[in-house]
Kinemage of the C-alpha trace (Angstrom):
@kinemage 1
@onewidth
@group {chain A} dominant
@subgroup {mainchain}
@vectorlist {calphas} color= white
{ca met a 1} P 80.058 130.529 83.414
{ca asp a 2} L 79.757 131.435 79.413
{ca lys a 3} L 77.068 131.414 77.896
{ca leu a 4} L 78.004 128.389 75.762
{ca ala a 5} L 78.736 126.509 79.651
{ca gln a 6} L 75.001 128.478 81.160
{ca tyr a 7} L 72.164 126.968 77.889
{ca ser a 8} L 74.275 124.134 78.753
{ca glu a 9} L 72.380 123.808 82.536
{ca ile a 10} L 69.347 126.052 81.837
{ca val a 11} L 68.315 123.194 79.692
{ca gln a 12} L 69.623 119.579 80.972
{ca lys a 13} L 67.710 121.593 84.287
{ca leu a 14} L 64.310 121.832 82.260
{ca leu a 15} L 65.223 118.332 81.044
{ca arg a 16} L 65.919 117.217 84.467
{ca glu a 17} L 62.670 118.138 85.530
{ca tyr a 18} L 60.446 116.758 83.003
{ca ala a 19} L 61.762 114.089 83.156
{ca glu a 20} L 61.143 113.883 87.241
{ca ile a 21} L 57.033 113.637 85.689
{ca gly a 22} L 57.698 110.827 83.651
{ca ser a 23} L 55.065 108.655 81.928
{ca pro a 24} L 51.633 107.502 83.790
{ca asp a 25} L 51.656 104.348 82.514
{ca ser a 26} L 54.626 102.286 84.831
{ca asp a 27} L 55.652 100.146 81.538
{ca ile a 28} L 57.550 102.694 80.208
{ca glu a 29} L 60.443 105.101 81.110
{ca thr a 30} L 61.489 108.178 80.558
{ca gln a 31} L 65.038 108.337 79.302
{ca ile a 32} L 67.196 111.408 79.659
{ca val a 33} L 69.734 111.569 76.622
{ca phe a 34} L 73.051 114.132 76.862
{ca asp a 35} L 75.365 114.423 74.191
{ca thr a 36} L 77.200 117.701 76.231
{ca glu a 37} L 80.102 117.496 73.823
{ca arg a 38} L 78.698 117.991 70.797
{ca his a 39} L 75.253 119.190 72.115
{ca his a 40} L 72.285 117.347 71.926
{ca tyr a 41} L 69.245 116.919 74.776
{ca gln a 42} L 66.694 114.769 73.780
{ca leu a 43} L 63.830 112.436 76.531
{ca met a 44} L 63.147 109.481 75.554
{ca asn a 45} L 60.149 107.470 76.006
{ca val a 46} L 60.713 103.680 75.636
{ca gly a 47} L 58.254 100.199 76.872
{ca trp a 48} L 55.419 98.671 76.676
{ca lys a 49} L 51.867 99.834 76.283
{ca asn a 50} L 49.036 97.100 75.355
{ca gln a 51} L 50.980 95.027 73.975
{ca arg a 52} L 52.403 97.975 72.256
{ca arg a 53} L 55.807 99.485 71.581
{ca val a 54} L 56.088 102.863 72.740
{ca tyr a 55} L 59.200 104.110 71.898
{ca gly a 56} L 60.005 107.579 70.451
{ca cys a 57} L 61.624 111.605 71.469
{ca phe a 58} L 59.088 113.852 73.106
{ca leu a 59} L 61.461 116.495 74.395
{ca his a 60} L 64.104 117.399 71.447
{ca ile a 61} L 67.008 121.051 72.374
{ca asp a 62} L 70.369 121.372 69.953
{ca ile a 63} L 73.116 124.297 70.668
{ca lys a 64} L 74.362 125.539 68.301
{ca asp a 65} L 75.695 128.868 67.310
{ca gly a 66} L 75.334 130.281 70.436
{ca lys a 67} L 71.547 129.653 70.543
{ca val a 68} L 68.887 126.672 71.282
{ca trp a 69} L 67.198 125.151 69.044
{ca leu a 70} L 63.952 123.895 69.977
{ca gln a 71} L 64.390 120.788 68.072
{ca his a 72} L 60.191 119.022 69.005
{ca asn a 73} L 57.358 119.574 71.165
{ca gly a 74} L 55.756 116.980 72.037
{ca thr a 75} L 54.894 117.785 75.150
{ca glu a 76} L 51.167 120.350 75.716
{ca ser a 77} L 53.745 122.696 77.383
{ca glu a 78} L 55.194 126.886 76.655
{ca val a 79} L 59.574 124.657 76.182
{ca ala a 80} L 60.448 127.853 74.752
{ca glu a 81} L 57.884 130.044 77.076
{ca glu a 82} L 60.212 127.578 80.245
{ca leu a 83} L 63.467 128.441 78.441
{ca ala a 84} L 62.798 132.689 79.154
{ca asn a 85} L 62.006 132.563 81.563
{ca leu a 86} L 65.059 129.711 83.507
{ca gly a 87} L 67.337 133.060 81.448
{ca ile a 88} L 68.340 132.602 77.946
{ca pro a 89} L 66.993 135.526 76.094
{ca lys a 90} L 64.341 134.888 73.269
{ca gln a 91} L 66.740 136.447 70.953
{ca asp a 92} L 69.033 133.529 71.760
{ca ile a 93} L 65.904 130.092 71.649
{ca val a 94} L 64.920 129.170 67.227
{ca ile a 95} L 61.646 127.244 66.966
{ca gly a 96} L 63.731 125.055 65.024
{ca phe a 97} L 59.749 122.985 64.531
{ca his a 98} L 58.619 126.569 62.516
{ca ser a 99} L 59.674 126.692 59.292
{ca pro a 100} L 62.230 129.159 59.105
{ca phe a 101} L 59.404 131.938 56.726
{ca lys a 102} L 57.421 131.120 59.992
{ca arg a 103} L 59.831 132.360 62.738
{ca gln a 104} L 59.578 136.019 61.588
{ca phe a 105} L 56.344 136.104 63.284
{ca thr a 106} L 57.562 134.915 66.970
{ca asp a 107} L 59.598 136.980 69.592
{ca tyr a 108} L 62.150 134.338 69.553
{ca ala a 109} L 64.847 133.961 67.272
{ca val a 110} L 64.664 133.113 63.239
{ca ser a 111} L 67.724 131.294 62.667
């Protein structure tokens, strides 16, 4: 299996696991959004809580230029570490929500 397919499979597996946890509120749906052609992967919350609209992406991962980009992590989990534990080398994981300057101080890829 080539690297792109392997990384895509790992990202999808991880996001499916997070989606299964879901929201404790039954009126909020966790949606999985996969664009496997362009390699964009997201988890969204959609619904209502106390007559207020809940809508937003809480986890967003892209694969580009052979690297896995963690674009947004709205969870309390160390998603980058989980990706590394699932077999993606840290040098192929970019913490995209950190500024390019800050990335050099992490154990992960700069870009």
